C-alpha beads as a LAMMPS data file, in Angstrom:
LAMMPS data file: protein, C-alpha beads

287 atoms
286 bonds

1 atom types
1 bond types

-500.0 500.0 xlo xhi
-500.0 500.0 ylo yhi
-500.0 500.0 zlo zhi

Masses

1 110.0

Atoms # bond

1 1 1 -156.205 280.200 139.759
2 1 1 -158.328 277.229 140.714
3 1 1 -156.224 276.622 143.822
4 1 1 -156.658 280.277 144.863
5 1 1 -160.460 280.039 144.556
6 1 1 -160.504 276.885 146.665
7 1 1 -158.336 278.547 149.305
8 1 1 -160.479 281.717 149.407
9 1 1 -163.660 279.645 149.738
10 1 1 -162.136 277.676 152.601
11 1 1 -161.081 280.872 154.383
12 1 1 -164.563 282.375 153.983
13 1 1 -166.164 279.201 155.306
14 1 1 -163.881 279.100 158.342
15 1 1 -164.502 282.785 159.045
16 1 1 -168.265 282.225 158.928
17 1 1 -168.012 279.307 161.322
18 1 1 -165.931 281.355 163.778
19 1 1 -168.477 284.200 163.585
20 1 1 -171.337 281.853 164.372
21 1 1 -169.498 280.323 167.320
22 1 1 -168.483 283.722 168.654
23 1 1 -172.001 285.193 168.426
24 1 1 -173.811 285.413 171.778
25 1 1 -176.294 282.584 172.332
26 1 1 -179.947 283.538 172.181
27 1 1 -181.339 282.731 175.633
28 1 1 -184.667 280.998 175.923
29 1 1 -187.308 283.237 177.497
30 1 1 -187.989 282.216 181.071
31 1 1 -191.547 281.395 182.108
32 1 1 -192.647 282.649 185.505
33 1 1 -195.141 280.702 187.609
34 1 1 -196.988 282.307 190.511
35 1 1 -199.140 281.357 193.475
36 1 1 -200.785 284.496 194.785
37 1 1 -201.274 285.574 198.367
38 1 1 -204.521 284.310 199.800
39 1 1 -206.224 282.093 202.337
40 1 1 -206.883 278.357 202.541
41 1 1 -210.179 277.306 204.155
42 1 1 -210.134 273.884 205.772
43 1 1 -212.605 271.530 207.416
44 1 1 -211.186 269.062 209.945
45 1 1 -211.631 265.350 209.354
46 1 1 -212.469 263.762 212.718
47 1 1 -211.542 260.264 211.493
48 1 1 -207.847 261.142 211.541
49 1 1 -207.482 264.093 213.917
50 1 1 -206.430 263.477 217.501
51 1 1 -204.445 264.890 220.421
52 1 1 -202.774 263.054 223.315
53 1 1 -205.102 263.000 226.319
54 1 1 -208.049 264.282 224.299
55 1 1 -208.544 261.455 221.814
56 1 1 -210.356 262.118 218.558
57 1 1 -211.121 265.724 217.648
58 1 1 -213.596 267.320 215.284
59 1 1 -213.872 270.845 213.927
60 1 1 -216.040 273.637 215.301
61 1 1 -217.256 275.778 212.354
62 1 1 -216.514 279.492 212.658
63 1 1 -219.382 280.594 210.354
64 1 1 -217.912 283.905 209.210
65 1 1 -214.457 285.449 209.034
66 1 1 -213.204 288.981 208.501
67 1 1 -210.692 288.888 205.662
68 1 1 -208.876 292.172 206.117
69 1 1 -207.924 294.488 203.281
70 1 1 -204.449 292.989 203.047
71 1 1 -202.951 292.235 199.637
72 1 1 -204.779 295.283 198.251
73 1 1 -208.173 293.574 198.259
74 1 1 -211.269 294.954 199.959
75 1 1 -212.882 291.698 201.081
76 1 1 -214.266 292.124 204.607
77 1 1 -216.507 289.662 206.440
78 1 1 -217.447 286.558 204.452
79 1 1 -219.484 283.420 205.115
80 1 1 -217.049 280.494 205.294
81 1 1 -219.565 277.746 206.086
82 1 1 -218.112 274.782 207.962
83 1 1 -214.549 276.099 207.953
84 1 1 -212.774 275.494 211.265
85 1 1 -209.169 276.140 210.169
86 1 1 -207.819 279.074 208.130
87 1 1 -204.281 279.394 206.790
88 1 1 -202.998 282.647 205.317
89 1 1 -200.264 282.758 202.664
90 1 1 -198.469 286.043 203.286
91 1 1 -196.332 286.340 200.151
92 1 1 -196.418 285.583 196.438
93 1 1 -194.659 282.324 195.585
94 1 1 -192.689 282.659 192.333
95 1 1 -191.066 279.898 190.312
96 1 1 -189.209 280.233 187.005
97 1 1 -188.786 277.551 184.345
98 1 1 -186.835 275.650 183.298
99 1 1 -187.060 273.978 186.670
100 1 1 -188.953 275.583 188.146
101 1 1 -187.201 275.960 191.482
102 1 1 -189.290 275.702 194.677
103 1 1 -190.373 278.868 196.477
104 1 1 -190.628 279.245 200.251
105 1 1 -193.130 281.742 201.655
106 1 1 -194.300 282.764 205.147
107 1 1 -197.695 281.518 206.300
108 1 1 -199.750 281.891 209.458
109 1 1 -202.597 279.894 210.967
110 1 1 -205.353 282.449 211.548
111 1 1 -208.003 280.104 212.948
112 1 1 -208.101 276.683 214.583
113 1 1 -211.241 275.526 216.416
114 1 1 -211.449 271.886 217.495
115 1 1 -213.303 269.952 220.193
116 1 1 -213.282 266.431 221.574
117 1 1 -215.616 264.002 219.813
118 1 1 -216.702 262.588 223.188
119 1 1 -216.289 263.865 226.768
120 1 1 -212.939 262.970 228.360
121 1 1 -211.221 263.546 231.693
122 1 1 -208.258 265.572 230.467
123 1 1 -205.339 265.722 232.927
124 1 1 -207.705 265.219 235.860
125 1 1 -209.738 268.354 235.194
126 1 1 -212.963 266.322 235.076
127 1 1 -215.157 264.604 232.495
128 1 1 -216.134 267.190 229.893
129 1 1 -215.772 268.257 226.306
130 1 1 -212.505 270.127 225.710
131 1 1 -211.795 272.668 222.985
132 1 1 -208.600 273.691 221.201
133 1 1 -208.262 277.338 220.151
134 1 1 -205.328 279.481 219.075
135 1 1 -203.740 281.803 221.607
136 1 1 -204.025 284.564 219.008
137 1 1 -207.823 284.385 219.505
138 1 1 -207.283 285.901 222.968
139 1 1 -204.609 288.381 221.912
140 1 1 -201.701 285.982 222.388
141 1 1 -198.888 285.158 219.954
142 1 1 -199.583 284.290 216.321
143 1 1 -198.991 280.787 214.929
144 1 1 -196.495 281.375 212.103
145 1 1 -194.924 278.928 209.693
146 1 1 -193.480 278.357 206.239
147 1 1 -194.670 276.710 203.042
148 1 1 -192.394 275.478 200.272
149 1 1 -194.185 275.211 196.924
150 1 1 -192.886 273.210 193.959
151 1 1 -194.340 273.326 190.442
152 1 1 -194.787 270.654 187.810
153 1 1 -194.069 271.268 184.128
154 1 1 -197.444 272.951 183.546
155 1 1 -196.906 275.560 186.229
156 1 1 -200.501 274.982 187.341
157 1 1 -199.842 272.422 190.040
158 1 1 -197.213 270.478 191.902
159 1 1 -196.503 269.638 195.532
160 1 1 -195.871 271.517 198.765
161 1 1 -194.572 270.985 202.286
162 1 1 -195.280 273.172 205.311
163 1 1 -194.888 273.633 209.035
164 1 1 -196.505 275.751 211.754
165 1 1 -195.451 276.710 215.255
166 1 1 -198.937 276.462 216.740
167 1 1 -199.575 278.376 219.973
168 1 1 -202.768 276.898 221.379
169 1 1 -205.011 276.713 224.433
170 1 1 -207.091 273.804 225.673
171 1 1 -210.347 275.076 227.136
172 1 1 -212.908 273.244 229.221
173 1 1 -216.578 273.140 228.275
174 1 1 -216.656 275.646 225.393
175 1 1 -214.592 277.770 223.027
176 1 1 -214.502 280.491 225.689
177 1 1 -214.319 278.200 228.730
178 1 1 -211.504 278.251 231.300
179 1 1 -208.028 277.524 229.946
180 1 1 -206.629 274.346 231.489
181 1 1 -203.517 273.978 229.334
182 1 1 -201.437 276.206 227.043
183 1 1 -198.462 275.296 224.909
184 1 1 -196.961 275.519 221.440
185 1 1 -195.949 272.669 219.165
186 1 1 -194.628 272.403 215.637
187 1 1 -196.935 270.667 213.160
188 1 1 -195.381 269.575 209.865
189 1 1 -197.052 268.481 206.628
190 1 1 -195.200 266.166 204.261
191 1 1 -195.251 266.320 200.476
192 1 1 -198.836 267.096 199.431
193 1 1 -200.301 267.660 195.923
194 1 1 -201.814 271.012 194.933
195 1 1 -203.269 272.563 191.773
196 1 1 -205.026 275.684 190.525
197 1 1 -208.368 273.842 190.279
198 1 1 -210.692 273.523 193.303
199 1 1 -211.876 270.052 194.325
200 1 1 -215.610 269.291 193.915
201 1 1 -217.803 271.064 196.459
202 1 1 -215.050 273.331 197.799
203 1 1 -216.144 276.685 199.240
204 1 1 -214.964 279.377 196.833
205 1 1 -214.697 283.086 197.662
206 1 1 -213.346 285.509 195.064
207 1 1 -210.083 287.179 196.130
208 1 1 -209.870 284.874 199.147
209 1 1 -209.091 281.515 197.559
210 1 1 -210.237 281.805 193.939
211 1 1 -209.433 284.123 191.012
212 1 1 -206.467 285.410 193.003
213 1 1 -204.863 286.887 189.900
214 1 1 -207.408 289.691 190.116
215 1 1 -209.083 288.677 186.856
216 1 1 -212.434 286.907 186.979
217 1 1 -212.169 283.415 185.520
218 1 1 -208.365 283.297 185.734
219 1 1 -207.279 280.539 188.135
220 1 1 -203.617 280.436 187.128
221 1 1 -202.460 281.882 190.477
222 1 1 -204.869 279.900 192.674
223 1 1 -203.779 277.258 195.178
224 1 1 -205.889 274.254 196.221
225 1 1 -204.972 271.126 198.131
226 1 1 -205.712 268.150 195.880
227 1 1 -205.669 264.391 196.169
228 1 1 -203.300 262.015 194.464
229 1 1 -205.907 261.776 191.686
230 1 1 -204.673 265.081 190.309
231 1 1 -206.035 268.555 189.654
232 1 1 -209.575 269.172 190.801
233 1 1 -209.756 266.132 193.108
234 1 1 -210.281 266.228 196.864
235 1 1 -207.375 265.247 199.062
236 1 1 -206.353 265.877 202.657
237 1 1 -203.455 267.745 204.166
238 1 1 -202.045 266.010 207.249
239 1 1 -200.095 267.937 209.878
240 1 1 -198.482 266.040 212.718
241 1 1 -196.142 266.246 215.703
242 1 1 -193.883 263.530 217.153
243 1 1 -195.929 263.508 220.384
244 1 1 -198.831 261.959 218.456
245 1 1 -200.872 265.080 217.698
246 1 1 -202.360 264.808 214.198
247 1 1 -204.547 267.256 212.280
248 1 1 -206.188 266.063 209.056
249 1 1 -208.200 268.529 206.979
250 1 1 -209.788 268.939 203.548
251 1 1 -210.662 272.077 201.636
252 1 1 -213.980 273.172 203.153
253 1 1 -216.905 271.387 201.491
254 1 1 -214.778 268.802 199.684
255 1 1 -213.540 265.336 200.558
256 1 1 -215.787 263.263 202.841
257 1 1 -217.886 266.387 203.488
258 1 1 -218.904 266.842 199.839
259 1 1 -222.663 266.649 199.242
260 1 1 -223.914 266.821 195.626
261 1 1 -225.697 270.054 194.793
262 1 1 -229.522 269.843 194.632
263 1 1 -229.590 269.797 190.832
264 1 1 -227.302 266.750 190.792
265 1 1 -229.502 264.977 193.321
266 1 1 -232.609 265.723 191.231
267 1 1 -230.959 264.409 188.065
268 1 1 -229.889 261.271 189.918
269 1 1 -233.476 260.774 191.078
270 1 1 -234.859 261.275 187.579
271 1 1 -232.360 258.773 186.207
272 1 1 -233.472 256.211 188.778
273 1 1 -237.126 256.765 187.842
274 1 1 -236.406 256.333 184.131
275 1 1 -234.501 253.087 184.730
276 1 1 -237.358 251.826 186.897
277 1 1 -239.958 252.690 184.254
278 1 1 -238.013 250.907 181.507
279 1 1 -237.667 247.803 183.651
280 1 1 -241.409 247.845 184.479
281 1 1 -242.363 248.087 180.782
282 1 1 -239.998 245.244 179.913
283 1 1 -241.640 243.044 182.505
284 1 1 -245.130 243.868 181.153
285 1 1 -244.143 242.984 177.586
286 1 1 -242.604 239.722 178.727
287 1 1 -245.832 238.799 180.477

Bonds

1 1 1 2
2 1 2 3
3 1 3 4
4 1 4 5
5 1 5 6
6 1 6 7
7 1 7 8
8 1 8 9
9 1 9 10
10 1 10 11
11 1 11 12
12 1 12 13
13 1 13 14
14 1 14 15
15 1 15 16
16 1 16 17
17 1 17 18
18 1 18 19
19 1 19 20
20 1 20 21
21 1 21 22
22 1 22 23
23 1 23 24
24 1 24 25
25 1 25 26
26 1 26 27
27 1 27 28
28 1 28 29
29 1 29 30
30 1 30 31
31 1 31 32
32 1 32 33
33 1 33 34
34 1 34 35
35 1 35 36
36 1 36 37
37 1 37 38
38 1 38 39
39 1 39 40
40 1 40 41
41 1 41 42
42 1 42 43
43 1 43 44
44 1 44 45
45 1 45 46
46 1 46 47
47 1 47 48
48 1 48 49
49 1 49 50
50 1 50 51
51 1 51 52
52 1 52 53
53 1 53 54
54 1 54 55
55 1 55 56
56 1 56 57
57 1 57 58
58 1 58 59
59 1 59 60
60 1 60 61
61 1 61 62
62 1 62 63
63 1 63 64
64 1 64 65
65 1 65 66
66 1 66 67
67 1 67 68
68 1 68 69
69 1 69 70
70 1 70 71
71 1 71 72
72 1 72 73
73 1 73 74
74 1 74 75
75 1 75 76
76 1 76 77
77 1 77 78
78 1 78 79
79 1 79 80
80 1 80 81
81 1 81 82
82 1 82 83
83 1 83 84
84 1 84 85
85 1 85 86
86 1 86 87
87 1 87 88
88 1 88 89
89 1 89 90
90 1 90 91
91 1 91 92
92 1 92 93
93 1 93 94
94 1 94 95
95 1 95 96
96 1 96 97
97 1 97 98
98 1 98 99
99 1 99 100
100 1 100 101
101 1 101 102
102 1 102 103
103 1 103 104
104 1 104 105
105 1 105 106
106 1 106 107
107 1 107 108
108 1 108 109
109 1 109 110
110 1 110 111
111 1 111 112
112 1 112 113
113 1 113 114
114 1 114 115
115 1 115 116
116 1 116 117
117 1 117 118
118 1 118 119
119 1 119 120
120 1 120 121
121 1 121 122
122 1 122 123
123 1 123 124
124 1 124 125
125 1 125 126
126 1 126 127
127 1 127 128
128 1 128 129
129 1 129 130
130 1 130 131
131 1 131 132
132 1 132 133
133 1 133 134
134 1 134 135
135 1 135 136
136 1 136 137
137 1 137 138
138 1 138 139
139 1 139 140
140 1 140 141
141 1 141 142
142 1 142 143
143 1 143 144
144 1 144 145
145 1 145 146
146 1 146 147
147 1 147 148
148 1 148 149
149 1 149 150
150 1 150 151
151 1 151 152
152 1 152 153
153 1 153 154
154 1 154 155
155 1 155 156
156 1 156 157
157 1 157 158
158 1 158 159
159 1 159 160
160 1 160 161
161 1 161 162
162 1 162 163
163 1 163 164
164 1 164 165
165 1 165 166
166 1 166 167
167 1 167 168
168 1 168 169
169 1 169 170
170 1 170 171
171 1 171 172
172 1 172 173
173 1 173 174
174 1 174 175
175 1 175 176
176 1 176 177
177 1 177 178
178 1 178 179
179 1 179 180
180 1 180 181
181 1 181 182
182 1 182 183
183 1 183 184
184 1 184 185
185 1 185 186
186 1 186 187
187 1 187 188
188 1 188 189
189 1 189 190
190 1 190 191
191 1 191 192
192 1 192 193
193 1 193 194
194 1 194 195
195 1 195 196
196 1 196 197
197 1 197 198
198 1 198 199
199 1 199 200
200 1 200 201
201 1 201 202
202 1 202 203
203 1 203 204
204 1 204 205
205 1 205 206
206 1 206 207
207 1 207 208
208 1 208 209
209 1 209 210
210 1 210 211
211 1 211 212
212 1 212 213
213 1 213 214
214 1 214 215
215 1 215 216
216 1 216 217
217 1 217 218
218 1 218 219
219 1 219 220
220 1 220 221
221 1 221 222
222 1 222 223
223 1 223 224
224 1 224 225
225 1 225 226
226 1 226 227
227 1 227 228
228 1 228 229
229 1 229 230
230 1 230 231
231 1 231 232
232 1 232 233
233 1 233 234
234 1 234 235
235 1 235 236
236 1 236 237
237 1 237 238
238 1 238 239
239 1 239 240
240 1 240 241
241 1 241 242
242 1 242 243
243 1 243 244
244 1 244 245
245 1 245 246
246 1 246 247
247 1 247 248
248 1 248 249
249 1 249 250
250 1 250 251
251 1 251 252
252 1 252 253
253 1 253 254
254 1 254 255
255 1 255 256
256 1 256 257
257 1 257 258
258 1 258 259
259 1 259 260
260 1 260 261
261 1 261 262
262 1 262 263
263 1 263 264
264 1 264 265
265 1 265 266
266 1 266 267
267 1 267 268
268 1 268 269
269 1 269 270
270 1 270 271
271 1 271 272
272 1 272 273
273 1 273 274
274 1 274 275
275 1 275 276
276 1 276 277
277 1 277 278
278 1 278 279
279 1 279 280
280 1 280 281
281 1 281 282
282 1 282 283
283 1 283 284
284 1 284 285
285 1 285 286
286 1 286 287
């Protein structure tokens, strides 16, 4: 009798173990990360931007830009300040954890306006200022490319790489001056940090580069170029070509272009006055 009970218990235990092993595993719910469609507004850094035969280049601000109603957003003409370069992300980038795996999306350079820092004699056309514009500005071919976005464990940042096939004109004297040279070249950007938080001073336009999820205050689908310091810090993106052409840019209003807002300047001034007053009183008491 005792032996039978022991045997039955053993059989039941083995059956339970087999049932557990045979049961389908409960899969862990996947987390989806997104970077929405939108535009990146950049301001060229003249300290690092150059082109063979032209030397150092600086940006020419476009002032305003007509953001069409693409992506289901009625945006229209907006003030973009000192922006001289605009990149459009034409698809939603989606990553799924665990991983998450990188996502590659199509991009296009909508605007590029640069000029020589000082007059040069480019290719024998005479001493003058020369300007770089996109051929698309005169109805020519677009400047397409690709961006590959990778996420970190938070899903709110990571790194990206990109390239553009830039179709450009070199114009003499002004943005609409005579074209003296036309070509296309591929500019590539190496691994660059990004996050959902804008760097200090960056120009922010709802539905263009901020709150892209469609919900006010929700930045989880935003995309900003950041420095190595992490989320919310200013950092450049550098695009280059083997011939020596280099384009360095920051998010418009950030980086070396950032100027503290008036309230910050006032507070800094008040702080200086207070420190000065304390020092003056200390000197009087010592006397």
